[in-house]
C-alpha positions as CSV (number, residue, x, y, z in Angstrom):
1,M,98.7,68.2,91.3
2,Y,97.1,71.4,92.7
3,E,100.1,71.5,95.1
4,S,100.5,75.4,94.5
5,E,96.9,75.9,95.1
6,R,97.2,74.6,98.4
7,K,100.4,76.7,99.6
8,E,97.8,79.7,98.4
9,L,94.9,78.6,100.8
10,V,97.3,77.7,103.9
11,E,99.0,81.5,103.5
12,I,95.3,83.0,103.0
13,L,93.7,81.0,105.6
14,K,97.8,82.3,107.6
15,K,96.4,86.0,107.2
16,R,93.2,85.3,108.2
17,G,95.1,84.1,111.6
18,I,94.9,80.7,111.8
19,S,98.8,79.4,113.2
20,N,98.5,75.9,114.4
21,Q,101.4,74.8,111.9
22,K,99.3,70.8,112.4
23,V,96.1,72.4,111.0
24,L,98.0,73.8,108.4
25,D,100.1,71.1,107.7
26,A,96.6,69.6,107.7
27,F,95.3,72.5,104.3
28,M,98.9,70.9,102.9
29,S,97.9,67.6,102.5
30,V,94.4,67.2,102.4
31,E,93.7,67.2,98.1
32,R,90.4,69.0,99.1
33,H,89.8,68.5,95.0
34,L,89.4,64.6,95.6
35,F,86.2,65.8,97.5
36,V,84.3,67.8,94.7
37,P,82.3,67.3,91.7
38,D,84.3,67.2,88.2
39,V,83.3,70.7,87.3
40,M,84.4,72.7,90.6
41,K,87.9,71.2,90.8
42,Q,89.0,74.5,89.4
43,H,88.0,76.0,92.4
44,A,89.1,72.9,95.5
45,Y,91.4,75.1,96.7
46,K,89.4,78.4,97.1
47,D,88.0,79.8,100.8
48,V,85.0,79.1,99.9
49,A,81.6,76.7,100.9
50,L,81.6,73.9,97.7
51,P,78.7,71.7,96.5
52,I,79.4,68.2,96.6
53,G,76.1,66.9,95.6
54,L,72.8,66.1,96.7
55,G,72.6,69.2,98.3
56,Q,75.1,69.2,100.0
57,T,78.1,71.1,100.5
58,I,82.5,70.7,101.4
59,S,82.6,73.9,103.9
60,Q,84.9,76.7,103.4
61,P,88.4,75.9,104.4
62,Y,88.7,78.7,107.0
63,T,86.0,77.8,109.3
64,V,87.1,74.4,109.5
65,A,90.5,75.6,110.2
66,F,89.7,77.8,113.2
67,M,87.0,75.1,114.6
68,T,89.9,72.8,114.3
69,Q,92.7,75.2,115.7
70,M,89.8,76.5,118.4
71,L,89.8,72.3,119.9
72,A,93.7,72.5,121.0
73,L,94.3,69.1,120.4
74,N,96.8,67.3,121.9
75,P,98.4,63.5,120.8
76,G,96.7,61.3,122.9
């Protein structure tokens, strides 16, 4: 479910400069729609922040991908 939407999001991230394959793989495997209310699921894979309740939001995917890529993490 939502696999094509995740692929589209990953393509958007690539076009915006995200090149770390592990970061892109994470975005392909994490089911973002599970973290948003049912009424927002149709927007789960858009590159926007979304409300998750109690005045909180789930961050814009590009922002998360950029920050994660900039960490330049290594195994261990």
